[in-house]
N, C-alpha and C positions, 0 to 999 in steps of 0.2 A: 917638626915645629908644633904640630897639634898637641903632642905629648907635653911639650914644654909649657904651652898655654894652659893646658888642663892642670898641670902640676902647680903652676902659679895660682890658678883659680882655687884649687883645693887648699893650698897653703894659706892663701888670703882668707878664705872662709874659716879655716881652723883657727887662725890668729884672731879673727873677730869673735868667734865663739869663746876662745880662751879669755879674751879681755872682758866680754860680757859676763862670763862665769866668775872671773876674778873680782869684779867690782863688789858684789855682795859679801864675798869672803873678806875682802879688805875692810869693808864697813863693820863686819862683826869683830874683826881683830882690833880695829881702832876703838870701837865701842867698849870692848872688854877692858880697856885701860882708862875709861872715863868714869867719873862719878855717876851714880845712879840717877840723880836729879837731872844731870845734863843729858843723859841717854834718853830719859823720858820726855824731855822738853825740846830738845834740839836734834837735828840730824847729825850723823857722824861726820859729814863733810865740813861742819862748822868748827870742828876740833882744831883746824888749822888757821881759822880766821878770827873768830870771836872768843871762844872759850878754850884757851890753851891750857887746860888743867888735865893732867894725866896722873893716874895713881895705880898702885898695885893692891889697893884695898880689896877689890873684887876677888883677886886671886888669893889673898890672905884669908878672906872669909870662907872661900870654898875649900881651900886646901888645909886650912887650920881649924875649921869648924868641927864640932863633935859629930855631926851627922855624917860627914865624909869619912872621918877616921873610923867610926863604928861600922860603917858600910864596908870599908876596906877590910877591917878585921873579920867581919862576917864572911866576906868573899874568900879571904885567904883560908878560912877554916873549912868552908863548904866545898870549895873547888877540888882540893885533893880527895876528899871523901867521895864526891860525885864521880871523879875520874876513876878511882880504884874500884868503886862499886860497879861501874859499867864494865870494867875489865873482868871482874869476877863473874858477872852475870852473862857475859858473852862467851865464856869458855864452856865447852860442853861438859856435862857432868858424866862421870863414869858409870 
């Protein structure tokens, strides 16, 4: 019986930790779909009561902007070169 009580207590504590951990993640997710002005002036929880405006503009700006695409181009060029140069340098020379 003590093992069952301990198991229930551990599971309850873990559930509470998961809920506490999940709340800020949910807030970030909801804020990512809100316009910048609303994110700066109101809390994410007001998205369901007062300001029901959701948009994909934040994602369009990040994924479609030139800074992101140029960074991705740079990363795709450098990553293979860095990987192959490590392999070459790690092999023993004759």
